[in-house]
C-alpha positions, 0 to 999 in steps of 0.5 A: 653620276653628275650628268643629267640624262634627258634625250641627247645627254644619255650617250654622254652618261654612258661614255662617262661610265665607260671611262670609270670602268675598272682596269682589266687587260684591255680597259683602262679606268680614268681618274675624275681629273682626267675625265674632267679634262676629256669633257672640257675638250668635248665642250670646247669642240661642241661650242665651236660646232654650235657656233657654226651650226646651232644644235636644234635642241640647244647646246648638248653639254649644258647638263654636264658638270665636273666630277668632284676630285678627291685629294689624290693620295701618293701612290708609291712604295714604302721602304719595306715593300721595296725590300720585299720586292728586291727579295722577290727578285732574288728568289725568282732567279732560283724559282722561275726556271721554266722555258717561258720564264725570264727572271733576268728580264723581270729584274731588269724591268723592275730595277730600271723603272725603280732607278730611273722613274721612266714610264712603262711606255718610255721604257719599252720604246727604247732600242739597244742603240739607245742604251750606252754611256751609262744612260738611255739616250733620246728617250721619247717622252709623253707629249712628243718631248725627248730627253737627250739622256736619262742616267742609269744607276749601276744597280739598274745597269748591272741588271740590264747587262745581265739580261742582254748577255742572255740575248741571242741577237743584240743588233743595235736596232733591236728593242732593248726588251723583247718578249718570249716571242721575240717581239718588242716588250709591250706596256702590258708585258711590263704591267704583268711583270709588276703583277708577278713580282708583287704577287710573289713578294706578297705570297706569305704575308698577312692579308692586310700587308699584301700589296699590288705593284703597278709601273706607275708606283715605281715612278712615284717612288723614284720621284719622291726619293729624288725630291726628298734627297735633292729637292723638288726642282731636281725631281721635276727635271728628272721627271721628263715633262711633268710641270712644276705644279704637277710634280707635287702629286708625285712627291707629296708626303704619304699619310704615314709621314703626315701622321708621324710629323703631326705626332712629333709636333711640340709647342 
């Protein structure tokens, strides 16, 4: 790690290691850039405290250095992977027949995220009353921002409508997505849907072709498709609240695209 650990810095080293801890159902791992922002906030607060009441042993974050940040890879799906996931959705209709399974819900979640680029937290916050006129309305975005309308393409709309037609209760104030226990769908539920679909899609593939699906990969896939087709400014607008500088993280070319372009260059 990049933190020296004499005395009062030991707890910072432990904290940084916890931030790096890998994902499971309850613990999230953070990228180096996110951890650097967290420690920048701590430094800012600690400087204010130190100015008011100086620490006996000196400024406690003097030994903290920013982590080295790798150039982030694009984290979307290839066209082949999207085709395989669509096929998995079709097959789930016939195979997921147990009482506690709801393939129409899984398909609605997948196609909605793929076609709108919403974050999972934004999707699960929606109520039925927010879904009308071929779009989601007053969508609560990250950073306390609200998008008045997020268009819902026909493919996703059809999937949502088929799912809603199976619902016993459809009051306007009810959540758009509900679990088998009739509770509001959670972000964890969305992640589990993605895990099931990618496991199903990868079941018969060679080990090197298997892939894991996360909700954020669908957001990357959507925004890159928009950028490639209509330009990065439109992708930035449809992203919700991503800055113009940050949108390039979502729309950067994949390594395969870079290799293809490099191989086609002629002088």
